[in-house]
MDTraj code that builds the backbone (N, CA, C; nanometers):
import mdtraj as md
import numpy as np

residues = "MET ASP LEU VAL SER PRO SER GLY ALA LYS VAL THR ALA ALA ASP ALA PRO VAL LEU GLY ILE ALA LYS HIS PRO CYS THR VAL ILE GLY ASP PRO THR ALA VAL MET VAL ILE GLY THR GLY ARG VAL LYS ALA VAL GLY ALA ILE ALA LEU GLY ALA LYS LEU VAL SER ALA ALA ALA GLY GLY VAL GLN THR ALA GLY GLY THR PRO ALA ASN VAL PHE ALA THR ALA LEU THR ALA ALA ALA ASP GLY GLU PHE VAL ASP ILE LEU ILE ARG".split()
xyz = np.array([
    [11.3338, 11.2197, 10.9462],
    [11.2312, 11.1266, 10.9064],
    [11.2932, 10.9887, 10.8874],
    [11.2131, 10.8878, 10.9023],
    [11.2614, 10.7506, 10.8908],
    [11.2716, 10.7050, 10.7458],
    [11.3736, 10.6231, 10.7186],
    [11.3851, 10.5574, 10.5892],
    [11.2973, 10.4329, 10.5932],
    [11.2320, 10.4026, 10.4813],
    [11.1399, 10.2897, 10.4732],
    [11.1915, 10.1902, 10.3702],
    [11.1921, 10.0615, 10.4066],
    [11.2387, 9.9557, 10.3163],
    [11.1271, 9.9167, 10.2191],
    [11.1607, 9.8430, 10.1124],
    [11.0569, 9.7955, 10.0202],
    [10.9499, 9.7092, 10.0882],
    [10.9822, 9.6477, 10.2015],
    [10.8831, 9.5667, 10.2739],
    [10.7926, 9.6522, 10.3624],
    [10.8219, 9.7821, 10.3723],
    [10.7420, 9.8728, 10.4538],
    [10.7939, 9.8927, 10.5946],
    [10.9038, 9.8273, 10.6294],
    [10.9616, 9.8393, 10.7635],
    [11.0622, 9.9543, 10.7692],
    [11.0903, 10.0007, 10.8901],
    [11.1929, 10.1025, 10.9106],
    [11.3299, 10.0419, 10.8790],
    [11.4127, 10.1160, 10.8055],
    [11.5470, 10.0693, 10.7709],
    [11.6382, 10.0881, 10.8915],
    [11.7055, 9.9810, 10.9343],
    [11.7935, 9.9870, 11.0517],
    [11.9310, 9.9286, 11.0242],
    [11.9655, 9.9070, 10.8976],
    [12.0954, 9.8492, 10.8626],
    [12.1680, 9.9404, 10.7646],
    [12.2994, 9.9353, 10.7670],
    [12.3802, 10.0143, 10.6745],
    [12.3701, 9.9558, 10.5339],
    [12.3619, 10.0441, 10.4333],
    [12.3580, 10.0061, 10.2916],
    [12.2472, 9.9046, 10.2623],
    [12.1309, 9.9265, 10.3240],
    [12.0146, 9.8397, 10.3023],
    [11.9274, 9.8984, 10.1908],
    [11.8440, 9.8169, 10.1265],
    [11.7519, 9.8704, 10.0257],
    [11.6564, 9.9724, 10.0886],
    [11.6332, 10.0839, 10.0182],
    [11.5457, 10.1903, 10.0679],
    [11.4400, 10.2203, 9.9625],
    [11.3127, 10.2166, 10.0030],
    [11.2029, 10.2546, 9.9149],
    [11.1892, 10.4060, 9.9118],
    [11.1975, 10.4702, 10.0293],
    [11.1818, 10.6144, 10.0379],
    [11.1851, 10.6618, 10.1820],
    [11.1297, 10.7820, 10.2035],
    [11.1275, 10.8446, 10.3357],
    [10.9826, 10.8547, 10.3823],
    [10.9562, 10.8137, 10.5072],
    [10.8226, 10.8310, 10.5650],
    [10.7963, 10.9803, 10.5809],
    [10.6834, 11.0269, 10.5297],
    [10.6517, 11.1695, 10.5365],
    [10.6033, 11.2120, 10.6748],
    [10.5570, 11.1150, 10.7546],
    [10.5086, 11.1428, 10.8895],
    [10.5585, 11.0326, 10.9818],
    [10.5834, 11.0634, 11.1080],
    [10.6243, 10.9575, 11.2010],
    [10.5149, 10.8508, 11.2116],
    [10.5540, 10.7274, 11.2116],
    [10.4598, 10.6168, 11.2262],
    [10.5014, 10.5398, 11.3512],
    [10.4242, 10.5521, 11.4561],
    [10.4631, 10.4947, 11.5846],
    [10.4001, 10.3586, 11.6125],
    [10.3051, 10.3168, 11.5293],
    [10.2389, 10.1881, 11.5488],
    [10.2692, 10.0990, 11.4290],
    [10.3256, 9.9817, 11.4542],
    [10.3591, 9.8891, 11.3463],
    [10.2318, 9.8505, 11.2724],
    [10.2372, 9.8597, 11.1406],
    [10.1227, 9.8240, 11.0581],
    [10.0345, 9.9412, 11.0200],
    [10.0516, 10.0563, 11.0856],
    [9.9735, 10.1736, 11.0476],
    [10.0183, 10.2232, 10.9110],
    [9.9249, 10.2664, 10.8272],
    [9.9638, 10.3200, 10.6969],
    [10.0296, 10.4573, 10.7130],
    [10.1215, 10.4876, 10.6247],
    [10.1852, 10.6187, 10.6234],
    [10.2264, 10.6517, 10.4809],
    [10.2342, 10.7787, 10.4499],
    [10.2782, 10.8215, 10.3174],
    [10.4296, 10.8079, 10.3085],
    [10.4786, 10.7589, 10.1943],
    [10.6218, 10.7415, 10.1725],
    [10.6620, 10.8169, 10.0464],
    [10.7622, 10.9035, 10.0584],
    [10.8147, 10.9763, 9.9437],
    [10.9194, 10.8885, 9.8752],
    [10.8940, 10.8489, 9.7498],
    [10.9864, 10.7602, 9.6797],
    [11.0724, 10.8327, 9.5768],
    [11.0372, 10.9559, 9.5446],
    [11.1196, 11.0379, 9.4561],
    [11.0967, 11.1834, 9.4957],
    [11.2034, 11.2619, 9.4944],
    [11.1924, 11.4017, 9.5323],
    [11.2993, 11.4403, 9.6327],
    [11.2746, 11.5487, 9.7055],
    [11.3727, 11.5966, 9.8023],
    [11.3202, 11.5797, 9.9442],
    [11.4129, 11.5559, 10.0363],
    [11.3782, 11.5403, 10.1768],
    [11.4953, 11.5802, 10.2636],
    [11.4738, 11.5772, 10.3936],
    [11.5784, 11.6140, 10.4900],
    [11.5889, 11.5024, 10.5929],
    [11.7105, 11.4484, 10.6070],
    [11.7345, 11.3375, 10.6997],
    [11.8623, 11.3636, 10.7783],
    [11.8828, 11.2862, 10.8837],
    [12.0003, 11.3013, 10.9694],
    [12.1229, 11.2393, 10.9032],
    [12.2350, 11.3107, 10.9092],
    [12.3624, 11.2625, 10.8552],
    [12.4368, 11.1824, 10.9612],
    [12.4893, 11.0678, 10.9224],
    [12.5746, 10.9866, 11.0095],
    [12.7140, 10.9934, 10.9479],
    [12.8022, 11.0690, 11.0117],
    [12.9327, 11.0974, 10.9527],
    [12.9218, 11.2202, 10.8643],
    [13.0349, 11.2758, 10.8257],
    [13.0363, 11.3948, 10.7402],
    [12.9900, 11.3583, 10.5999],
    [12.9108, 11.4471, 10.5394],
    [12.8597, 11.4257, 10.4041],
    [12.8915, 11.5494, 10.3219],
    [12.9490, 11.5278, 10.2038],
    [12.9840, 11.6369, 10.1132],
    [12.8711, 11.6604, 10.0131],
    [12.8610, 11.7826, 9.9653],
    [12.7651, 11.8172, 9.8614],
    [12.7864, 11.7263, 9.7408],
    [12.6801, 11.6672, 9.6895],
    [12.6887, 11.5813, 9.5716],
    [12.7235, 11.4364, 9.5994],
    [12.7475, 11.4015, 9.7264],
    [12.7852, 11.2637, 9.7610],
    [12.6690, 11.1678, 9.7366],
    [12.7009, 11.0470, 9.6931],
    [12.6019, 10.9402, 9.6809],
    [12.5772, 10.8850, 9.8207],
    [12.4515, 10.8542, 9.8529],
    [12.4149, 10.8179, 9.9894],
    [12.3490, 10.6809, 9.9991],
    [12.3735, 10.6152, 10.1131],
    [12.3096, 10.4884, 10.1482],
    [12.2549, 10.5012, 10.2900],
    [12.1761, 10.4044, 10.3312],
    [12.1239, 10.4051, 10.4680],
    [12.2372, 10.3824, 10.5675],
    [12.2185, 10.4335, 10.6891],
    [12.3157, 10.4144, 10.7975],
    [12.2534, 10.3242, 10.9040],
    [12.3360, 10.2439, 10.9697],
    [12.2863, 10.1506, 11.0722],
    [12.2205, 10.2238, 11.1884],
    [12.2669, 10.3435, 11.2192],
    [12.2126, 10.4207, 11.3311],
    [12.0886, 10.5001, 11.2914],
    [12.0379, 10.4783, 11.1709],
    [11.9283, 10.5588, 11.1182],
    [11.9865, 10.6750, 11.0412],
    [11.9143, 10.7317, 10.9498],
    [11.9654, 10.8397, 10.8676],
    [12.0456, 10.7872, 10.7503],
    [12.1346, 10.8723, 10.6984],
    [12.2126, 10.8371, 10.5795],
    [12.3609, 10.8581, 10.6031],
    [12.4405, 10.7903, 10.5224],
    [12.5858, 10.8065, 10.5258],
    [12.6367, 10.8052, 10.3828],
    [12.7599, 10.8549, 10.3645],
    [12.8220, 10.8533, 10.2329],
    [12.8452, 10.7092, 10.1901],
    [12.8149, 10.6806, 10.0634],
    [12.8348, 10.5455, 10.0102],
    [12.9835, 10.5137, 10.0066],
    [13.0192, 10.3912, 10.0388],
    [13.1587, 10.3476, 10.0355],
    [13.2038, 10.3182, 9.8932],
    [13.3135, 10.2432, 9.8808],
    [13.3710, 10.2132, 9.7502],
    [13.2852, 10.1255, 9.6613],
    [13.2134, 10.0304, 9.7199],
    [13.1285, 9.9400, 9.6410],
    [12.9904, 9.9280, 9.7057],
    [12.9127, 10.0359, 9.7043],
    [12.7812, 10.0315, 9.7679],
    [12.6836, 9.9454, 9.6874],
    [12.5929, 9.8797, 9.7572],
    [12.4923, 9.7967, 9.6911],
    [12.3594, 9.8699, 9.6738],
    [12.3326, 9.9701, 9.7570],
    [12.1991, 10.0302, 9.7592],
    [12.2001, 10.1826, 9.7663],
    [12.2708, 10.2488, 9.6752],
    [12.2671, 10.3951, 9.6694],
    [12.1246, 10.4358, 9.6316],
    [12.0662, 10.5274, 9.7083],
    [11.9291, 10.5681, 9.6780],
    [11.9110, 10.7194, 9.6694],
    [12.0149, 10.7965, 9.7021],
    [11.9989, 10.9415, 9.7043],
    [12.1322, 11.0123, 9.6820],
    [12.1211, 11.1430, 9.6535],
    [12.2369, 11.2305, 9.6360],
    [12.2224, 11.3477, 9.7324],
    [12.3327, 11.3876, 9.7958],
    [12.3297, 11.4997, 9.8906],
    [12.3175, 11.6325, 9.8162],
    [12.2200, 11.7127, 9.8539],
    [12.2015, 11.8456, 9.7956],
    [12.2698, 11.9534, 9.8787],
    [12.3097, 11.9178, 10.0012],
    [12.3836, 12.0079, 10.0895],
    [12.4925, 11.9268, 10.1589],
    [12.5896, 11.9958, 10.2145],
    [12.6917, 11.9294, 10.2961],
    [12.6424, 11.9272, 10.4405],
    [12.6901, 11.8301, 10.5181],
    [12.6493, 11.8215, 10.6588],
    [12.7568, 11.7518, 10.7400],
    [12.7708, 11.7940, 10.8644],
    [12.8596, 11.7265, 10.9591],
    [12.7808, 11.6151, 11.0279],
    [12.8509, 11.5284, 11.0969],
    [12.7872, 11.4183, 11.1690],
    [12.6810, 11.4717, 11.2650],
    [12.5604, 11.4177, 11.2575],
    [12.4521, 11.4582, 11.3459],
    [12.3673, 11.5728, 11.2944],
    [12.4119, 11.6413, 11.1908],
    [12.3331, 11.7490, 11.1319],
    [12.2323, 11.6904, 11.0335],
    [12.1460, 11.7767, 10.9824],
    [12.0506, 11.7330, 10.8810],
    [12.1038, 11.7683, 10.7433],
    [12.0768, 11.6810, 10.6471],
    [12.1227, 11.6985, 10.5100],
    [12.0015, 11.6898, 10.4178],
    [11.9966, 11.7802, 10.3197],
    [11.8917, 11.7742, 10.2179],
    [11.9359, 11.6744, 10.1122],
    [11.8439, 11.5858, 10.0706],
    [11.8794, 11.4819, 9.9747],
    [11.7806, 11.4786, 9.8588],
    [11.8272, 11.4272, 9.7460],
    [11.7427, 11.4003, 9.6300],
    [11.7281, 11.2498, 9.6207],
    [11.6068, 11.2004, 9.6410],
    [11.5794, 11.0569, 9.6324],
    [11.5512, 11.0251, 9.4862],
    [11.6138, 10.9179, 9.4383],
    [11.5926, 10.8801, 9.2982],
    [11.5748, 10.7322, 9.2833],
])
top = md.Topology()
chain = top.add_chain()
for i, resn in enumerate(residues, 1):
    res = top.add_residue(resn, chain, resSeq=i)
    for name in ("N", "CA", "C"):
        top.add_atom(name, md.element.get_by_symbol(name[0]), res)
traj = md.Trajectory(xyz[None], top)
């Protein structure tokens, strides 16, 4: 599922602000869609992710492990995942 920014746009940058996860694919710009802002979801992992890791948005879409000084941590990994796999996350 796509990450959604506070402005309502799809997140396409690493460590960008994230409002939540789009619950349904939105293929037309401006169409309304439901966004999950707290709870659990499943997204694509970019790079290896360990259980319990703090997560930020990834430039390629999906999530990546937060670096040393992340600006926009928005979730915690509930499962471990290899690059390209899906990871369950807790959005907070």
